[in-house]
C-alpha positions as CSV (number, residue, x, y, z in Angstrom):
1,X,-32.9,-14.2,-2.1
2,X,-31.1,-11.0,-0.9
3,X,-27.4,-10.6,-0.5
4,X,-26.0,-9.0,2.6
5,X,-25.8,-5.2,2.3
6,X,-22.3,-5.4,3.8
7,X,-21.3,-7.3,0.6
8,X,-23.3,-5.3,-2.0
9,X,-22.1,-2.0,-0.5
10,X,-18.4,-2.7,-0.4
11,X,-17.8,0.0,-3.0
12,X,-20.3,2.4,-1.4
13,X,-22.5,2.3,-4.5
14,X,-19.8,3.9,-6.6
15,X,-16.7,2.9,-8.5
16,X,-13.9,0.6,-7.3
17,X,-11.4,2.9,-9.1
18,X,-10.0,0.3,-11.5
19,X,-11.8,1.3,-14.7
20,X,-8.8,2.6,-16.6
21,X,-6.7,-0.4,-15.6
22,X,-9.4,-2.8,-16.7
23,X,-9.8,-1.1,-20.0
24,X,-6.1,-1.2,-20.6
25,X,-6.1,-5.0,-19.8
26,X,-9.0,-5.5,-22.2
27,X,-7.1,-3.7,-25.0
28,X,-3.9,-5.7,-24.3
29,X,-6.0,-8.9,-24.5
30,X,-7.3,-7.8,-27.9
31,X,-3.7,-7.5,-29.2
32,X,-2.8,-3.8,-28.6
33,X,0.6,-2.8,-27.3
34,X,-0.1,-0.7,-24.2
35,X,2.6,0.6,-21.8
36,X,1.2,-0.2,-18.4
37,X,2.1,2.2,-15.6
38,X,-0.9,1.2,-13.4
39,X,-0.6,-1.6,-11.0
40,X,2.1,-2.0,-8.3
41,X,3.5,-5.2,-9.7
42,X,7.3,-5.6,-10.1
43,X,8.6,-6.1,-13.6
44,X,10.9,-8.7,-12.2
45,X,9.5,-12.0,-10.9
46,X,10.2,-13.6,-7.5
47,X,13.9,-14.4,-7.1
48,X,14.7,-18.0,-8.2
49,X,16.4,-18.7,-4.9
50,X,13.1,-17.9,-3.1
51,X,11.2,-20.2,-5.5
52,X,13.7,-22.9,-5.0
53,X,13.2,-22.7,-1.2
54,X,9.4,-22.8,-1.8
55,X,9.7,-25.8,-4.1
56,X,12.0,-27.7,-1.7
57,X,9.6,-27.1,1.2
58,X,6.6,-28.3,-0.9
59,X,8.5,-31.4,-2.2
60,X,9.7,-32.0,1.4
61,X,6.1,-32.4,2.5
62,X,5.1,-29.0,4.0
63,X,1.9,-29.0,2.1
64,X,-0.6,-29.8,4.8
65,X,-2.2,-27.5,7.3
66,X,0.3,-25.1,8.7
67,X,0.2,-23.5,12.1
68,X,-2.6,-20.9,12.0
69,X,-0.7,-18.1,13.7
70,X,2.3,-18.8,11.4
71,X,5.1,-21.2,11.8
72,X,7.2,-20.2,14.9
73,X,10.4,-19.6,12.9
74,X,8.7,-17.1,10.6
75,X,7.0,-15.3,13.5
76,X,10.4,-15.1,15.2
77,X,12.0,-13.7,12.0
78,X,9.3,-11.1,11.5
79,X,9.6,-10.1,15.2
80,X,13.3,-9.7,14.9
81,X,13.0,-7.6,11.7
82,X,10.5,-5.3,13.4
83,X,12.5,-5.1,16.6
84,X,15.6,-4.1,14.6
85,X,13.8,-1.6,12.4
86,X,11.7,0.1,15.1
87,X,13.7,-0.4,18.3
88,X,10.5,-1.8,20.0
89,X,10.9,-5.2,21.7
90,X,8.8,-7.6,19.7
91,X,8.3,-11.4,20.1
92,X,6.4,-14.0,18.2
93,X,3.4,-13.3,20.6
94,X,3.2,-9.9,18.8
95,X,3.0,-11.4,15.3
96,X,0.3,-13.1,13.3
97,X,1.2,-14.3,9.7
98,X,-1.6,-13.4,7.3
99,X,-2.4,-14.2,3.6
100,X,-0.8,-10.9,2.4
101,X,-1.1,-7.3,3.5
102,X,-4.7,-7.0,2.3
103,X,-5.9,-9.7,4.6
104,X,-3.9,-8.1,7.4
105,X,-5.7,-4.8,6.8
106,X,-9.1,-6.5,6.9
107,X,-8.3,-8.4,10.1
108,X,-6.8,-5.3,11.8
109,X,-10.0,-3.4,11.3
110,X,-12.0,-6.3,12.7
111,X,-9.8,-5.9,15.8
112,X,-10.2,-2.2,16.1
113,X,-13.8,-1.5,15.0
114,X,-17.2,-2.5,16.3
115,X,-20.3,-2.6,14.0
116,X,-21.1,0.9,12.8
117,X,-17.8,2.4,14.2
118,X,-16.3,5.4,12.4
119,X,-12.9,4.4,10.9
120,X,-10.6,7.2,9.7
121,X,-8.2,6.9,6.8
122,X,-6.0,9.4,4.9
123,X,-7.2,10.6,1.4
124,X,-5.4,9.9,-1.0
125,X,-5.6,6.2,-0.2
126,X,-5.0,2.8,-1.6
127,X,-8.1,1.9,-3.5
128,X,-9.2,-1.0,-1.3
129,X,-9.2,1.0,2.0
130,X,-12.9,2.2,2.1
131,X,-14.2,-1.2,1.0
132,X,-12.0,-2.9,3.6
133,X,-13.6,-0.8,6.3
134,X,-17.1,-1.3,5.0
135,X,-16.4,-5.0,4.8
136,X,-16.0,-5.2,8.6
137,X,-19.2,-3.2,9.2
138,X,-17.5,0.1,10.0
139,X,-18.1,3.5,8.4
140,X,-15.1,4.9,6.3
141,X,-14.3,8.5,7.0
142,X,-11.7,10.1,4.8
143,X,-9.3,12.7,6.1
144,X,-7.9,14.8,3.3
145,X,-4.2,15.4,2.9
146,X,-3.3,18.4,0.6
147,X,-1.0,18.4,-2.4
148,X,0.5,21.7,-1.2
149,X,1.7,19.8,1.9
150,X,3.3,17.1,-0.2
151,X,0.3,15.0,0.9
152,X,1.6,14.8,4.5
153,X,-1.5,14.5,6.6
154,X,-2.1,17.4,9.1
155,X,-2.8,16.5,12.7
156,X,-5.5,19.2,13.0
157,X,-7.4,17.7,10.0
158,X,-7.4,14.3,11.7
159,X,-8.3,15.8,15.1
160,X,-11.3,17.6,13.6
161,X,-12.9,14.2,12.6
162,X,-11.6,12.0,15.4
163,X,-14.1,12.5,18.1
164,X,-15.9,9.2,18.7
165,X,-13.9,7.3,16.0
166,X,-12.4,3.9,16.7
167,X,-9.4,3.8,14.4
168,X,-7.1,5.6,12.0
169,X,-5.5,4.0,9.0
170,X,-2.2,5.4,7.7
171,X,0.3,4.3,5.0
172,X,3.9,5.4,4.9
173,X,5.7,5.2,2.5
174,X,2.4,6.0,0.8
175,X,0.6,4.5,-2.0
176,X,-0.4,6.4,-4.2
177,X,1.6,9.6,-3.5
178,X,5.0,8.3,-2.6
179,X,5.0,10.5,0.5
180,X,7.1,9.3,3.4
181,X,5.6,10.7,6.6
182,X,8.2,12.6,8.5
183,X,8.7,12.5,12.3
184,X,6.7,15.7,12.9
185,X,3.7,14.3,10.9
186,X,3.9,11.0,12.8
187,X,4.2,12.7,16.2
188,X,1.1,14.7,15.3
189,X,-0.8,11.6,14.3
190,X,0.3,9.9,17.6
191,X,-0.9,12.8,19.7
192,X,-4.3,12.7,18.1
193,X,-4.5,8.9,18.6
194,X,-3.7,9.2,22.3
195,X,-6.1,12.1,22.7
196,X,-9.0,10.3,21.2
197,X,-8.1,6.8,22.2
198,X,-7.8,5.6,18.6
199,X,-6.4,2.4,17.3
200,X,-3.7,3.2,14.8
201,X,-3.5,0.8,11.8
202,X,-0.2,1.4,10.1
203,X,0.2,0.0,6.6
204,X,4.0,-0.4,6.2
205,X,4.2,-2.7,3.2
206,X,6.6,-0.3,1.4
207,X,9.0,0.1,4.4
208,X,12.0,-1.2,2.2
209,X,11.4,1.4,-0.5
210,X,12.5,4.7,1.1
211,X,14.5,7.0,-1.2
212,X,14.8,10.1,1.1
213,X,15.2,10.0,4.8
214,X,14.3,6.9,6.8
215,X,11.2,4.9,7.6
216,X,9.8,5.5,11.0
217,X,7.1,3.2,12.4
218,X,4.6,5.1,14.6
219,X,4.7,2.0,16.9
220,X,8.1,3.3,18.1
221,X,6.6,6.6,19.4
222,X,5.8,7.1,23.1
223,X,2.6,5.4,24.1
224,X,1.9,3.9,20.7
225,X,3.0,0.3,20.9
226,X,-0.1,-0.6,22.9
227,X,-2.5,1.0,20.4
228,X,-0.8,0.3,17.0
229,X,-1.4,-2.6,14.6
230,X,1.4,-2.7,11.9
231,X,0.5,-4.4,8.7
232,X,3.5,-5.7,6.6
233,X,4.0,-8.0,3.6
234,X,6.5,-9.9,1.5
235,X,4.8,-8.6,-1.6
236,X,6.6,-5.4,-2.2
237,X,9.9,-6.0,-0.3
238,X,10.6,-9.3,-2.0
239,X,8.5,-9.3,-5.2
240,X,6.3,-12.1,-3.8
241,X,3.0,-10.5,-4.7
242,X,1.3,-13.8,-5.7
243,X,2.6,-15.7,-2.7
244,X,0.2,-13.9,-0.4
245,X,2.3,-13.8,2.8
246,X,2.1,-10.8,5.2
247,X,1.7,-10.1,8.9
248,X,0.1,-8.0,11.6
249,X,2.3,-6.9,14.5
250,X,0.6,-5.5,17.6
251,X,-0.1,-6.0,21.3
252,X,-0.1,-9.7,22.4
253,X,-3.7,-9.6,23.6
254,X,-4.9,-8.3,20.2
255,X,-2.8,-10.9,18.3
256,X,-4.3,-13.7,20.4
257,X,-7.8,-12.6,19.4
258,X,-6.7,-12.2,15.8
259,X,-5.4,-15.7,15.8
260,X,-9.0,-16.8,16.7
261,X,-10.3,-14.8,13.8
262,X,-7.7,-16.4,11.5
263,X,-8.9,-19.8,12.7
264,X,-12.4,-19.2,11.5
265,X,-11.5,-17.4,8.2
266,X,-8.2,-18.1,6.5
267,X,-7.0,-21.0,8.6
268,X,-3.4,-19.9,8.0
269,X,-0.9,-19.5,5.2
270,X,0.5,-22.6,3.3
271,X,3.6,-23.9,5.0
272,X,5.7,-24.0,1.9
273,X,5.0,-20.3,1.3
274,X,5.9,-19.5,4.9
275,X,9.2,-21.4,4.5
276,X,9.9,-19.4,1.3
277,X,9.2,-16.2,3.2
278,X,11.5,-17.2,6.0
279,X,14.3,-17.9,3.5
280,X,13.6,-14.6,1.8
281,X,13.9,-12.6,5.0
282,X,17.3,-14.0,5.6
283,X,18.6,-13.6,2.0
284,X,19.3,-9.9,2.0
285,X,17.4,-9.2,-1.3
286,X,15.5,-6.0,-0.2
287,X,17.9,-3.5,-1.8
288,X,18.2,-5.5,-5.0
289,X,14.5,-5.5,-5.4
290,X,14.1,-1.8,-4.5
291,X,16.9,-0.7,-6.7
292,X,15.0,-0.4,-10.0
293,X,12.4,1.9,-8.5
294,X,15.1,4.1,-6.9
295,X,16.8,4.3,-10.4
296,X,13.6,5.1,-12.2
297,X,12.7,7.8,-9.7
298,X,15.9,9.5,-10.6
299,X,15.1,9.2,-14.3
300,X,11.7,10.7,-13.8
301,X,13.0,13.6,-11.8
302,X,15.4,14.4,-14.6
303,X,12.7,14.2,-17.3
304,X,10.2,16.2,-15.4
305,X,12.7,18.9,-14.6
306,X,13.0,19.6,-18.3
307,X,9.4,20.7,-18.7
308,X,6.9,22.8,-16.9
309,X,3.5,21.3,-17.5
310,X,3.5,18.2,-15.3
311,X,4.3,18.7,-11.7
312,X,6.0,16.0,-9.5
313,X,4.7,15.6,-5.9
314,X,7.8,15.1,-3.7
315,X,8.3,11.3,-3.7
316,X,10.3,9.9,-0.8
317,X,9.4,6.2,-1.2
318,X,7.4,3.4,-2.8
319,X,7.2,2.4,-6.5
320,X,4.9,5.2,-7.6
321,X,5.0,8.9,-8.6
322,X,2.1,11.2,-8.1
323,X,2.0,13.8,-11.0
324,X,0.0,17.0,-11.0
325,X,-1.6,17.5,-14.4
326,X,-4.0,20.3,-13.5
327,X,-2.2,22.6,-16.0
328,X,-3.8,20.6,-18.8
329,X,-7.3,21.7,-17.6
330,X,-8.3,18.0,-17.2
331,X,-9.0,16.0,-14.1
332,X,-7.1,12.9,-13.5
333,X,-9.7,10.6,-14.9
334,X,-10.2,12.5,-18.2
335,X,-6.4,12.8,-18.6
336,X,-5.9,9.0,-18.0
337,X,-8.5,8.1,-20.6
338,X,-7.1,10.5,-23.2
339,X,-3.5,9.3,-22.6
340,X,-4.6,5.7,-23.1
341,X,-6.5,6.5,-26.2
342,X,-3.9,8.8,-27.9
343,X,-0.6,7.5,-26.5
344,X,-1.4,3.9,-25.5
345,X,0.0,4.6,-22.0
346,X,-2.1,3.4,-19.0
347,X,-1.9,5.3,-15.7
348,X,-4.2,5.5,-12.7
349,X,-6.4,8.6,-12.3
350,X,-5.8,10.4,-9.0
351,X,-9.5,10.2,-8.4
352,X,-9.2,6.4,-8.1
353,X,-7.5,7.1,-4.7
354,X,-9.9,9.8,-3.4
355,X,-10.9,13.3,-4.1
356,X,-7.8,14.8,-2.5
357,X,-5.8,13.6,-5.5
358,X,-8.2,15.1,-8.1
359,X,-6.2,16.6,-11.0
360,X,-3.4,14.2,-10.5
361,X,-2.4,10.8,-11.9
362,X,-0.4,7.9,-10.3
363,X,2.4,6.4,-12.3
364,X,3.8,3.0,-11.3
365,X,7.5,2.7,-12.0
366,X,7.1,-0.9,-13.1
367,X,8.5,-1.2,-16.6
368,X,12.1,-1.4,-17.8
369,X,14.1,1.8,-17.5
370,X,14.1,2.7,-21.3
371,X,10.4,2.0,-21.7
372,X,9.6,3.9,-18.6
373,X,11.7,7.0,-19.7
374,X,10.1,6.9,-23.1
375,X,6.6,6.7,-21.8
376,X,7.2,9.5,-19.3
377,X,8.6,11.8,-22.1
378,X,5.5,11.0,-24.2
379,X,3.2,11.6,-21.3
380,X,4.8,15.1,-20.7
381,X,4.6,15.9,-24.4
382,X,1.0,14.9,-24.5
383,X,0.3,17.0,-21.4
384,X,2.0,20.0,-23.0
385,X,-0.3,19.8,-26.1
386,X,-3.4,19.7,-23.9
387,X,-2.2,22.6,-21.8
388,X,-1.6,24.7,-25.0
389,X,-5.0,23.8,-26.5
């Protein structure tokens, strides 16, 4: 029996980008002490008050089938959050609750792309993006952003590949680079989308982690509300990664059809998880959860300013740093493997996120301050020895 090529080709016949992470986890399981700066997982767990709300809901009986579009109160709360943040009037008819941001990305591409359609995305990218696009039967087309531009995507680079495409996927604040797209960048993106009649899929799961400036949703720009699907999540804003609760916000007609898709796929999100998410959105925890990453970014900037081998890409948001290690003469993959072997520090190679990030590594700021600072100092010292070799 043959498996569907759509399934067997999810990784495009290549790597899924997680080899260093998997090797580090194998070594940890074998008893080694490894400092993990790989995955975007908070070093704090979900707040006890959120867990209490979840438990109370489950014990209270909200364990059966929940409303497939999402419980009305949560849809209303997400709509109010988006309205306040963006200034765009939003109601529950614009909101679908999804099992996390990843499911939201998958479903949004189903809405935007027909079979064989070209779907653009910015390189560097979160590792699942190309596979998500292949998974809906579309063709992933990377648009390179340049390190010399701080990985802000250029409108002309998108425009050069946009003819005949169906969609464009962006992510700001950005994983892996930490770039927060400025107004000029987003206005350029919006202009290309209007010119080429593209759906814009805007991954905004890091919207509460902005260190410089302010988050701007492209949905708020002229003529964009009707062609933008915003993907959000409780995972990063409220340290609820395992709860799998996110959303898509978009035009009411698109959401109505996406509800039909949810009915034949996920069949909704557990009610007790949605009740916990509703509680969390009203609890005012976002700054408390973001604070460690803001603090560690400041630590990293101080450490990196004291040396001249490892370069820091300007990081305006998210829980990551993109570091330029080209002075070592190694690409990101070779550096990451060597760092793991010699210093027992695990980082993600830039090449895990596309060719635009070659010669870079992504560092997740997801261990305690003292351990993070010590690991970063060792990383810089290791890079200096390689550069001098």
